[in-house]
matplotlib code that plots the C-alpha trace (Angstrom):
import matplotlib.pyplot as plt

x = [112.4, 112.0, 108.9, 107.9, 105.4, 107.9, 110.5, 108.0, 106.9, 110.5, 112.0, 109.0, 110.2, 109.0, 110.7, 113.0, 116.3, 118.3, 116.2, 116.6, 120.4, 120.5, 118.5, 120.7, 123.9, 122.5, 121.9, 118.1, 116.4, 114.4, 111.7, 112.9, 113.5, 110.2, 108.3, 110.4, 109.4, 105.7, 105.9, 104.1, 103.6, 99.9, 98.7]
y = [87.3, 87.9, 86.3, 85.2, 88.0, 90.7, 89.4, 89.4, 93.0, 94.2, 92.4, 91.5, 87.9, 84.5, 83.1, 80.3, 78.6, 81.5, 84.0, 81.9, 81.8, 85.5, 86.2, 83.9, 85.5, 89.0, 87.8, 87.5, 84.8, 82.7, 80.1, 76.6, 74.2, 72.4, 75.7, 76.9, 73.8, 74.5, 78.0, 77.9, 81.6, 81.8, 84.0]
z = [180.9, 177.2, 175.8, 172.3, 172.1, 173.2, 170.7, 167.9, 168.7, 168.9, 165.9, 163.8, 163.5, 164.8, 167.9, 166.9, 167.9, 166.5, 168.5, 171.6, 171.2, 170.7, 173.8, 175.9, 174.5, 175.4, 178.9, 178.9, 180.8, 178.4, 178.7, 179.6, 176.8, 177.3, 177.1, 174.1, 172.1, 172.7, 171.1, 167.8, 167.1, 168.2, 171.0]

ax = plt.figure().add_subplot(projection="3d")
ax.plot(x, y, z, "-o")
ax.set_aspect("equal")
plt.show()
């Protein structure tokens, strides 16, 4: 599964809907919608 932290480290960008769509289109498993909505960029 790709996580927000991993995405941020690789791409240097915040996790957002566009990032989520990209991850899904590339075949990565992503957090469920409820978890996705909780992401706020803090670790």
